[in-house]
C-alpha positions as CSV (number, residue, x, y, z in Angstrom):
1,M,-5.9,8.1,16.7
2,S,-7.7,6.8,13.7
3,T,-10.6,4.7,14.0
4,K,-8.8,1.8,12.2
5,I,-6.1,1.3,14.3
6,I,-7.9,-0.4,17.4
7,K,-9.7,-3.3,15.9
8,K,-12.5,-5.8,17.5
9,G,-10.9,-8.5,20.1
10,D,-7.7,-6.6,20.7
11,T,-6.6,-5.8,24.5
12,V,-6.4,-1.7,25.1
13,Q,-5.4,0.3,28.0
14,I,-7.7,3.4,29.2
15,L,-5.6,6.7,29.2
16,T,-8.2,9.2,31.1
17,G,-11.2,9.0,33.2
18,E,-12.2,7.2,36.1
19,D,-11.2,3.9,34.9
20,K,-7.5,5.5,34.0
21,G,-4.9,2.7,33.8
22,K,-7.6,-0.7,33.4
23,S,-7.5,-2.6,30.2
24,G,-9.9,-4.7,28.5
25,K,-11.4,-6.4,25.5
26,V,-13.0,-4.3,22.5
27,L,-16.0,-5.0,21.8
28,K,-17.5,-3.3,19.1
29,V,-15.5,-0.1,17.1
30,F,-17.9,2.9,16.3
31,R,-16.5,4.0,13.0
32,T,-18.5,6.7,12.4
33,T,-18.4,8.2,15.5
34,G,-15.0,7.5,16.7
35,L,-16.3,5.5,19.6
36,V,-15.2,2.4,21.1
37,L,-16.9,-0.4,23.6
38,V,-14.6,-2.1,26.0
39,E,-15.6,-5.0,27.9
40,G,-16.2,-3.9,31.8
41,L,-15.2,-0.9,31.6
42,N,-16.6,2.8,31.6
43,L,-19.7,1.0,33.1
44,K,-22.8,3.6,34.1
45,K,-26.2,2.4,36.0
46,R,-29.2,2.6,34.0
47,R,-33.1,2.5,35.6
48,I,-35.4,0.3,34.5
49,R,-39.0,0.9,34.8
50,P,-41.3,-1.8,36.1
51,K,-42.9,-3.9,33.0
52,R,-45.7,-4.7,34.5
53,A,-48.1,-3.8,37.9
54,G,-46.7,-5.0,40.9
55,E,-43.1,-5.3,39.6
56,K,-40.0,-3.8,40.6
57,G,-37.8,-1.2,39.3
58,Q,-34.2,-2.5,38.6
59,T,-30.7,-1.1,38.7
60,V,-28.6,-2.2,35.5
61,E,-24.6,-1.6,34.9
62,V,-24.2,-1.3,31.2
63,A,-20.9,-1.1,29.6
64,T,-20.8,2.5,27.4
65,P,-18.4,3.6,24.9
66,L,-15.4,5.5,25.2
67,A,-13.4,8.3,23.1
68,I,-10.5,5.9,20.8
69,S,-8.2,9.1,21.8
70,N,-8.6,8.3,25.2
71,L,-7.2,4.4,24.1
72,A,-4.0,2.9,24.0
73,L,-3.3,-0.5,22.6
74,F,-1.8,-3.1,25.4
75,C,1.6,-4.6,24.4
76,K,1.7,-7.8,26.1
77,T,5.9,-7.8,25.6
78,C,5.8,-3.9,27.2
79,K,2.9,-4.6,29.7
80,R,1.4,-1.1,29.3
81,G,-0.8,0.7,26.8
82,K,1.8,2.4,24.1
83,R,1.2,3.9,21.0
84,I,1.5,2.2,17.7
85,K,2.8,2.8,13.8
86,V,1.7,0.5,10.8
87,Q,4.5,-0.9,8.8
88,A,4.3,-2.2,5.5
89,V,6.2,-5.9,5.2
90,K,5.5,-8.1,2.3
91,D,2.9,-6.2,0.5
92,K,0.6,-6.4,3.8
93,K,0.3,-3.7,6.8
94,I,0.9,-4.7,10.5
95,R,0.9,-2.9,13.4
96,V,3.9,-2.3,15.4
97,C,4.5,-1.1,18.9
98,T,6.3,2.2,19.0
99,K,9.3,1.0,22.1
100,C,9.8,-2.9,21.3
101,S,8.7,-3.2,17.5
102,N,6.3,-6.5,18.3
103,P,3.9,-7.1,16.2
104,F,0.5,-7.0,17.7
């Protein structure tokens, strides 16, 4: 999938992995590596060492990026993640759902 299709602020659905079927909002798109950071999904635990003596270490859940090929844009009318196509309308390119032809 092209990295230009998914943009910041889009709602996407995860197609594979432990969070399969869940949807979330895109926080950041890493175009050079083809990764996407999704809010509240693909959480991994990171251990933080204590900064000073006598302080306890912590375990924090951090969202890690997903491959863009494992995501699909969430169509509100179809109520699920769908493939999209790009149509040219009045000298503008619009992203459209392949099933219901609704613009994103």
